[in-house]
Each structure stands twice: as C-alpha cells, then as structure tokens.
C-alpha positions in Angstrom: 45.8 83.6 125.9 48.0 82.3 123.0 48.3 78.9 121.4 51.0 76.8 119.8 50.5 74.2 117.1 48.9 71.1 118.6 47.5 73.0 121.5 43.9 74.1 122.1 42.9 76.6 124.9 39.4 77.1 126.3 38.6 80.2 128.3 35.2 80.6 130.1 34.3 84.3 129.9 33.9 86.1 133.2 31.5 88.7 134.3 28.3 87.7 132.5 25.3 88.7 134.6 22.1 86.6 134.9 20.6 86.9 131.4 17.0 88.1 131.3 14.3 88.6 128.7 15.2 91.5 126.4 18.9 91.6 127.3 21.3 92.5 124.5 23.2 89.2 124.6 25.8 90.2 122.0 26.6 93.3 124.0 26.9 91.3 127.2 29.3 88.9 125.5 31.3 91.8 124.2 31.6 93.2 127.7 32.7 89.8 129.0 35.3 89.5 126.3 36.7 92.9 127.3 36.6 91.9 131.0 38.3 88.5 130.7 42.1 88.6 130.8 43.6 87.1 127.7 40.5 87.0 125.6 41.3 90.0 123.4 42.5 90.6 120.9 40.6 87.9 119.0 42.7 86.0 116.5 41.7 84.2 113.2 40.2 80.8 114.0 38.8 81.8 117.4 35.3 80.4 118.2 32.8 81.5 120.7 30.6 78.8 122.1 27.3 80.2 123.6 24.9 77.9 125.5 21.4 77.7 124.1 19.9 78.5 127.6 21.1 82.1 127.7 20.1 82.6 124.1 16.6 81.4 124.8 16.4 83.5 128.0 17.4 86.7 126.2 14.9 86.1 123.4 12.1 85.0 125.7 11.9 81.5 124.3 10.9 80.1 127.7 7.6 78.6 128.9 5.9 79.3 132.3 4.7 75.8 133.2 2.0 77.3 135.4 0.2 78.3 132.2 0.4 74.8 130.6 -2.6 72.5 130.5 -1.3 69.0 129.7 -3.3 66.7 127.5 -4.5 63.4 129.0 -1.8 61.4 127.3 0.9 63.6 128.9 -0.8 63.3 132.3 -1.0 59.5 132.1 2.6 59.1 130.9 4.0 61.5 133.4 2.2 59.8 136.3 3.6 56.4 135.3 7.2 57.6 135.2 7.0 60.3 137.9 7.6 63.2 135.5 6.0 66.7 135.3 3.1 66.4 132.9 3.3 70.1 132.0 6.9 69.7 130.9 6.0 66.6 128.9 3.2 68.6 127.2 5.6 71.4 126.2 8.0 68.8 124.6 5.0 67.2 122.7 3.8 70.6 121.4 7.3 71.5 120.1 8.0 68.1 118.5 7.9 67.7 114.8 7.6 63.9 115.3 7.4 61.6 118.3 10.0 58.8 117.8 9.3 56.8 121.0 7.8 57.1 124.4 9.2 54.2 126.5 10.8 53.5 129.9 10.4 57.1 131.1 12.3 58.5 128.1 10.5 60.7 125.5 12.4 60.8 122.2 11.3 63.4 119.6 12.4 65.0 116.5 12.6 68.8 116.9 11.5 71.3 114.3 15.2 71.8 113.4 15.6 68.1 112.6 17.4 66.9 115.8 16.3 63.5 117.2 16.9 63.7 121.0 15.7 62.5 124.3 13.2 64.7 126.2 13.0 67.4 123.5 15.6 69.8 123.8 20.2 77.9 115.6 21.9 79.4 112.9 20.2 82.9 112.7 20.9 83.5 116.4 24.6 82.6 116.0 24.8 84.9 113.0 23.4 87.8 115.0 26.0 87.4 117.7 28.8 87.1 115.2 27.7 90.2 113.3 27.3 92.3 116.5 30.7 91.3 117.8 32.4 92.0 114.4 30.9 95.5 114.4 32.0 96.2 118.0 35.5 94.6 117.9 36.4 94.8 114.3 37.3 91.1 114.1 35.4 88.2 112.8 34.8 85.3 115.1 32.9 82.1 114.5 30.0 81.3 116.8 28.5 78.0 117.9 25.3 77.7 119.9 25.4 74.6 122.1 23.1 72.4 124.1 23.2 69.1 126.0 22.4 66.0 124.1 22.1 62.3 124.9 23.4 59.5 122.7 22.1 56.1 121.8 23.7 53.3 123.8 25.7 55.6 126.0 25.1 56.9 129.5 25.6 60.6 130.1 25.2 63.7 128.0 27.6 65.8 125.9 27.2 69.3 124.5 26.6 69.5 120.7 26.1 72.3 118.3 22.5 73.5 117.6 23.6 76.4 115.4 26.7 77.8 113.8 27.9 80.9 112.1 31.3 81.5 110.4 32.4 77.9 110.3 31.6 74.5 108.6 30.1 72.1 111.2 31.8 69.2 109.4 35.3 68.6 108.1 35.3 66.0 105.3 38.6 64.2 105.3 37.6 61.5 102.8 40.3 61.3 100.2 43.0 62.8 102.5 46.0 60.7 103.5 46.5 60.1 107.2 49.8 60.2 109.1 50.7 56.7 107.8 49.9 57.6 104.2 46.6 55.7 104.1 43.8 57.5 102.3 40.8 58.0 104.5 37.5 56.8 103.0 34.9 57.4 105.6 36.3 60.0 108.1 34.1 63.1 108.5 34.9 65.1 111.7 31.9 66.7 113.6 33.9 69.9 114.3 31.1 72.0 115.6 30.0 69.3 118.1 33.7 68.8 119.2 33.9 72.5 119.9 30.7 72.5 121.8 31.7 69.5 123.9 35.2 70.9 124.6 33.8 74.2 125.7 31.4 72.6 128.1 34.4 71.2 130.1 35.3 74.7 130.9 31.8 76.0 131.4 30.4 73.3 133.5 26.7 72.8 134.3 26.4 74.6 137.6 29.0 77.4 137.6 26.8 79.9 135.7 29.3 80.4 132.9 27.4 80.4 129.6 30.0 81.5 127.1 33.5 80.2 126.3 36.2 81.2 123.8 38.0 78.3 122.1 41.4 79.2 120.6 43.7 77.0 118.6 41.2 74.5 117.3 41.4 76.1 113.8 38.1 74.7 112.5 37.2 75.0 108.8 35.9 78.5 108.4 33.1 79.5 106.0 29.4 80.2 105.6 27.3 77.2 106.5 24.4 76.0 108.7 24.0 73.2 111.2 21.7 71.5 108.7 24.9 70.2 107.0 25.5 68.0 110.0 22.0 66.4 110.1 21.8 62.9 108.6 19.0 62.3 106.1 16.3 60.0 107.4 17.0 57.4 104.7 20.5 56.9 106.0 19.8 57.3 109.8 19.7 53.9 111.5 18.3 55.3 114.7 15.0 56.6 113.3 
C-alpha cells in the first residue's frame, strides 16, 4: 500500500474478531495491521480510523435494555412514534441537554458537546495510539468515528468523536488558493473527512471496524476534538 501525491488510499483491516467486553482493543488492532497485506510498515501521515462501536464494546460502555425502566415521558413519546421506550430513556439519561423532541426525532446535546439526532473520545484514541507506537515503533494518528445526521440533509455520514496525533481542523484562512485568491473563511474539517472516507471502505454491515487511511497527510499535532466544536453563541442550529 503506497501512495503518490494527490492520491489517498483506504484499507479496511482484516481479521479483527468480534470485540467483547475486556478485550485489548489496541492489541487486536496491532494483530490486524500485521495480518493485513500492505498495511505495514506504517508511514508518516498514516491515520487509523476506529469505529466508536468497538471501542464501547471493549470498554463495556453498553447498556442492557432489559434493565432499563423508562420514565413516563419516554414511554408516551416512544408509543406515539413507534420507538423503544427503553432506548429513548437511555438517550435522555446520557444527554446534557434536550434540544428538541419532534416528529419522531430526538435531538440532544451529548456530554462531549455534540448536538445530534437520537443521542449517539480523545483519551480512548490516545490509548490506542500509544499502545501501537510501543508495539510497532511508529507513531500513527487515531480517529474515533461514529455515524452522524446533518440538518437539512437525508442520510448519515461518519464524523470524528475523538482524535489523537492530529489537528481535527485545518485553518486555511489567509492562504492563497490555486488562483492566487486569499481564502477568508475556509477551515477544513479534516478529522471528519477522514472518518467519512474510511466509512466507505468499512461499510455498515461488513463487520470491519478499523481502517488505515494513507496519503491524506492531515495536519499532525497534539489536539482534541473540542477544537472542532462550535461555541453555542455562534451555532445557528442550537
């Protein structure tokens, strides 16, 4: 797996087993890197995109709906819109703030500051990065991804929930474009672009939770996903 200028390659890692509570996820990813032809050796600028689902499963951040007792509000709303009241209750418990509950869509603000439909991490990304650096001797940036809806658009895309080793944004304000015009407002959502591109290789039903993105050459450095979150006073959707 090699890249040329102007070319990006995405490789879904092979051989990851079903992730379970207590599994050493960085070790599993390291095994998959070694088992996937073309993945190693890692090169500068490589990014690993890991889906939030397998991170949550390994860490036990899952909820058994059989143990959830929904509040009356959740029961009534779920009955109206043919939803599972227990799942609605979990979203309500985890929400920092309820933005809107209309037309069968529950929009909340998560504890991390994401505003998203139906509810949905930097320290986790950092642990994966550090473990792989110790094992392989090469630094690799890590993005934790998850599916996200967008205002006024049908369909979902994957976005970054956490990062390690890269800046989630690339500020191009003040830089001249190819025609020599100085850009005044352009800020690229690099981490989100990486997450969305990786999802094309991973898919939603193929059981592939980790991808290696090579050739994107994101801005590397120490940062958190909070950099990409718009303050409430400038967010027109809140």
